One Martini backbone bead per residue (centre of mass of N, CA, C, O) as a GRO file, in nm:
protein
   69
    1MET     BB    1   4.047  -2.061  -5.882
    2ASN     BB    2   4.124  -2.406  -5.805
    3THR     BB    3   3.889  -2.643  -5.756
    4THR     BB    4   3.871  -2.942  -5.570
    5TYR     BB    5   3.734  -3.271  -5.568
    6CYS     BB    6   3.616  -3.548  -5.445
    7VAL     BB    7   3.602  -3.874  -5.596
    8HIS     BB    8   3.409  -4.018  -5.353
    9CYS     BB    9   3.191  -3.761  -5.249
   10GLY     BB   10   3.219  -3.441  -5.382
   11GLY     BB   11   3.366  -3.279  -5.202
   12LEU     BB   12   3.581  -3.077  -5.080
   13SER     BB   13   3.917  -3.136  -5.042
   14VAL     BB   14   3.970  -2.914  -4.793
   15SER     BB   15   3.782  -3.045  -4.623
   16ALA     BB   16   3.640  -3.201  -4.382
   17GLY     BB   17   3.563  -3.554  -4.372
   18HIS     BB   18   3.789  -3.771  -4.538
   19GLU     BB   19   3.866  -4.039  -4.403
   20ARG     BB   20   3.702  -4.254  -4.585
   21CYS     BB   21   3.847  -4.149  -4.861
   22ARG     BB   22   4.164  -4.212  -4.740
   23THR     BB   23   4.181  -4.504  -4.773
   24PRO     BB   24   4.316  -4.785  -4.912
   25ARG     BB   25   4.053  -4.885  -5.039
   26ALA     BB   26   3.961  -4.620  -5.186
   27ALA     BB   27   4.213  -4.628  -5.387
   28LEU     BB   28   4.075  -4.873  -5.552
   29GLU     BB   29   3.859  -4.702  -5.637
   30PRO     BB   30   3.666  -4.547  -5.843
   31PRO     BB   31   3.561  -4.267  -5.957
   32ARG     BB   32   3.244  -4.078  -5.890
   33TYR     BB   33   3.371  -3.784  -5.901
   34CYS     BB   34   3.457  -3.491  -6.019
   35PRO     BB   35   3.739  -3.297  -5.962
   36GLU     BB   36   3.638  -3.020  -6.109
   37CYS     BB   37   3.290  -3.021  -6.025
   38GLY     BB   38   3.139  -3.269  -5.852
   39ARG     BB   39   3.011  -3.456  -6.038
   40ARG     BB   40   2.853  -3.717  -6.134
   41MET     BB   41   2.959  -4.023  -6.272
   42VAL     BB   42   3.002  -4.248  -6.523
   43VAL     BB   43   3.059  -4.592  -6.431
   44GLN     BB   44   3.289  -4.856  -6.558
   45VAL     BB   45   3.339  -5.189  -6.466
   46THR     BB   46   3.606  -5.409  -6.546
   47PRO     BB   47   3.843  -5.651  -6.544
   48GLY     BB   48   4.059  -5.424  -6.677
   49GLY     BB   49   3.888  -5.179  -6.539
   50TRP     BB   50   3.806  -4.826  -6.583
   51THR     BB   51   3.538  -4.581  -6.650
   52ALA     BB   52   3.494  -4.219  -6.644
   53ARG     BB   53   3.214  -3.978  -6.696
   54CYS     BB   54   3.183  -3.650  -6.773
   55SER     BB   55   2.969  -3.413  -6.904
   56ARG     BB   56   3.211  -3.179  -6.910
   57HIS     BB   57   3.521  -3.350  -6.892
   58GLY     BB   58   3.502  -3.641  -6.961
   59GLU     BB   59   3.732  -3.907  -6.983
   60THR     BB   60   3.836  -4.167  -6.762
   61SER     BB   61   4.103  -4.401  -6.689
   62SER     BB   62   4.304  -4.666  -6.563
   63VAL     BB   63   4.502  -4.649  -6.812
   64GLY     BB   64   4.458  -4.314  -6.871
   65SER     BB   65   4.464  -4.055  -6.634
   66THR     BB   66   4.327  -3.862  -6.859
   67PRO     BB   67   4.135  -3.625  -6.966
   68THR     BB   68   3.873  -3.601  -7.208
   69GLY     BB   69   3.686  -3.366  -7.442
   0.00000   0.00000   0.00000
């Protein structure tokens, strides 16, 4: 089973209570939690975009939103 987590609050994506996570404003925010494991990520925001790094699953950025490991 492939469980995914909310990138804004870290909770399970399929659980209830994500109304604040699914607003148009939240869609502009960088991810704060890893979608694969739910761990808090190290996020750096720059004028050109953002990068987010999970200690287990690597880095994601606003330029190329594919994790590297």
